[in-house]
N, C-alpha and C positions, 0 to 999 in steps of 0.2 A: 488408416482411417479413410473411408471412402466418401464420407459426407462432410459438408462444411461444419466447422465447430460452432456449437451453440454459444460457447464462452471462451474467451482468451484470458489466461492468467499471465500478467506481465510483471517482471521484476528486472532490476538493474544491478549490475555488479561487475567486479573485475577480479583478477587472480592475484590480489595483494593481501589476502587474509585480513580484510578490514574488520576491526572490532575484535579480533582474535577468534579462532575457530569458525571462520566464515564458511569454509568448506563443510564442516560438520553441520552447521546451521542450515545451509542450503541443502545438504544431503537429506537431513531429517525432514525438511519442509517438502521437498519434491517427492520423496518416498511416500510420505503420508498422503499428500494430495493425489498422487497417482493411484494409490490403493483405493481411495474413496471414489475417484472418478471412474475407475474400472468397475468397482463394485456396483455403482449406480448407472453404468453404461451411458455416461454423459459425453457426447462428442465435444472435444475440447482441445486446446493447445496451451502449452506452457512456453512462453517466450522469455529467454534471457537476453536482455540488452547488454551485451558484453562490451562495456565502454572503456576505451583507452587501455587495453590489456598490456601487461608487462610482456615484453618479447623474450626476456631471459628466464622466464618461469614457465612451467607446464601450463597449458591452457585449462580453463574450467572444464571443458569437455573431458580432458584427460584426467583431471583430479577427482571428478565425481563419479560414483558408481550409479549410473542412471538406471531407472527401473526398466526391466526388460519384459517381453511378452505382452506388450500393451496393444489393445485393440481400439480404444476410444481416445487415448491421449497421444497427441503428437508433440514432440519437443523440438523447438527451433532456437537457434542461437544467432543473433544478428550482431556483428562486430563493427564497432566504430573505432578505427585505428587512430593512433596518436596524432598523425598529421591532420586529421579532421578535428580532433579535440582541440588542437592548438588554435584553430580558427575561432573558437569560442572564448579563448583566454583574453580577458580584458578587465583589469582591476578596477576600471572606472564603472563597470557594470556589475561585476560579481567577484566574490572572493575566489582566488585561484586555488583550486583543489584538483586532484587527479580524476575525480568522477563528478560530473554535473548530473545529479540524480534525475531531475525532472526533464532535462534535455534528453537524457538516456531513455527515460520512460516514454517520452513523446516519440522518439525514433521507433520504438516497438509498437506504440499505439497506432502510428501512421501505417505500419506494415502488417498489423494484426488482421486475421481473417474471420474472427468470431463475430457473431451477431451482436453480442454484448462483450464489453471489454472491462476487465477488472485490473486496475493498477494497484499493485501490491508490493510486498517486500520479500526477500529471499529467506526469511527466518520466521515465517508464520505457519502455524498449525491450526487448521480450521476445525471448529466443533463439527462432529459428524452430522449433526442435525442440519447444518448449512448445506452439505452436499445432498442429503436426502431431499431437502427443500428444492435445491436447484434441479434435481432430477425430474421434478414436475413441470419444469420450464415456466416458472412463475413471473419472470422478469417482464416489466412493461416499459414501453418506449418513453412514456411521460414521467418516469420516476428515476431517481438515482438512489443507490443503496449504500448504507454505512453500517458499521457495527461497533461494539465495544471491544476493548482489548485487555487481556490479562497477561501480565508479565510473569515469567517463571525463571528460576535459576536452573542452570544447565544440569542435566542428569546424564549419567553415563549409559550408553547403549552399545552393546557389542553385537554387530551384525544388523539384522533386520529389526525394524521397530517392533516392539512387543504389542500384543493386542490391547494391553492396558495403557497405551501411550497417553491418552487423554487423562486418565487417572493420575499418571505421573506428572503431567503438566499441572494439574490441580493441586497435587500434594506439594509441589515445589513453587507454587505461586506466592507472590508477595505484594503485588500492586495491581490496580485496575484503573483503566481510563474509560470513563463514561462520558456522556454528553455534558460538557461544561465543567467537569470536576474529575479530579484524580484522588484515588483512595490508596494511601500507603499502609504499610504494615498489615497487609491483608493475607489471610490464609483461608483455604477451603479444605480442611482435613477430612470432612465428611458432609453428607447431606448437601451436596453442591447445588442441586437444582433449587432447593428451598432457600439456601443462603443467597444464591444469585438472584432469585426472584425478589428477595427482600432488599438486597442492595440496589437493584434497579428501581424498586418502588420508592425507597428512601431518596434516591437521586431525583426522581420525578417530583417529589414533594419539595426537595431543596430548590430545584429549578423553578418551580411554581412560585415559591417565596421570593427568589432572587429576581425573577422576571416581573414581579410586581413593582420593582424599583423603576424609576423614570430613566435610568441610564445604565444599561447593561451591555457588555461587549457582545459581538456577533456570535461567539461560541456558546452563548447561553440560549440562542435561538435555533442554531443549527449545530449538528454534531461534527465539530471540527477537530476533536481530540484524536490524534494519531490517525488521521484520515488517509495518510500515505499507505497504511496497511490494508485498506479495503475501500476502494472507490470504484463503484461499478455503474456504468451507463451504457445505453445503446450506442453502437459505433457512430451512428449519424449524429448523435448529440456531442460526442467527443469531437467530431469533425466540425460541427457547427460552432462549437466554442473554441476551436483551434488549440485543443490540448491544454496541458498544464502551462501556467506562465513560465517562460523560459529566462526572463531577465531579472529574476529576483536575486538579491545580493548573496543569499545562502539558501540552502534547501529548507531550513527550518521555516515553518509556517507557510511554505508554498502550497502544501497540500490543503491547509485550512482555507487559503485564498480560493482554491479551486472549488471547494464546497460552496462558498458564497456565490461564486460565479454560476455554478449549476443551479443553485436555489433561486437566484434572482433572474435566471433565464426562464423561469416558469415551471421547472421540474419539481415534482413533489419528493420530499425526503422520506425515505423508509429506513428505519433503524431496525436491523434484525435482532431478535431476542436472544440469540446465542452469540457468545464471544469468540474471538480468535485468540489463540495463545501465542505469545511472542517470546522468543528465546532471548533473554537479556544479554547485553554485550556493551562494551565501551563504544562510544560514538564520537564523531568529529564535532558535531554541534548538538548539545543536549538542550531541550526546552526547559530542563531543570535550571539552566543557567540564564534564563531570560533576564533577570535583574543583574546578575553578576557579570555576564559577558556582553560588552557593548554592542557587538555585531548582531548577536541574537536578539538583544533588546531592540535594536534598530529595526530588525526584520519584523518583530512582533508589532511595533508601532506602525510600520507601513501596512502590514496586513490589517490591523485594526482600523486604521483610517480608511483604507480602501473598502473594507467590509462594511463599515458604517455608511460610506458614501453609496455603495451599491444598494444597500438595504433601504436607504432613504429615498433613492431615486427609482427603486424597483427595476433596476437595469444592470445587467452584467457588465463588468469591465473586461473586455477581450483585448489582451495586450499583444498577442502574437500576430504576425502577418500570415499570409497564405502559405508561406514556405516552412511553417512549423514542422518539427520532426524531420528535418532534412528532406523535404519533399523532392522527389525526382532523383535523388542521389542513389546510385547503386552501391550497396554495402555488402561485404562478404557475409554469406549466410550458410549455415549448416542445418540440416534437418534429419532427425532420426526417431 
């Protein structure tokens, strides 16, 4: 690719089969994204923040069949070795886990070359309408972009993704996350566009009713649901806000905090009308456990208190210093 990328897609991961079938989820995600970016001729890059990889296992580059024959998509892998990871281990600040998701994403955000930067996850399949829309270069510097998420159960694919991939995602869907609300036991066997339009309309009416209350949480005002799957801003805005908060106790709700930071900085929220599809898997911390898991509950309460404070003061809470994302540190990088 001879020109600078319009957009950088950033994900974090390591070669530990997180959540089971991690390689398969990443494989399907990057294969679909590459096919759409090439189809629409969008100059772009896909950055894997390869955080604290296991040295006794094959690397992610070796384990994934990366799309070939690309003209518009560049793939980069930035590796944070174990000795650097250890410098972040501090139980007084954060739970000790092998991958600090938002530190890893910040490392890639800091080094991304796109005009716009999309912090996402390695198991997302975007609606094709999203890439058609991006091909028109519609993004604006004074906005940040969010979308809804539909979860689907894994389906078997032998070889390349079939042309009906999106239909398979819809057929195997069971849950949706919209602004302020989650819808369980959900299926879209047919007439998806009509059913999706009605679900979003129903959610808008529900939010209008809830927001009439005098005391509603921040996620009823801004789209904080599953925001780690798609949070897009101009690179200058990511840098002005100093990336995702790095000192949260767990990854859960860190992405929601970032949404409130962006909103209270003066950026306008734009929620795309098309969903992203998420391949369901086991996870370290599930927001389903907010009340049952004390650490997730604590993380939510911190997010909610900080979110309310920012909204009341109409001022973002920027917690990182100028060294966010390991500024100035040379890290191993591969590009292909």
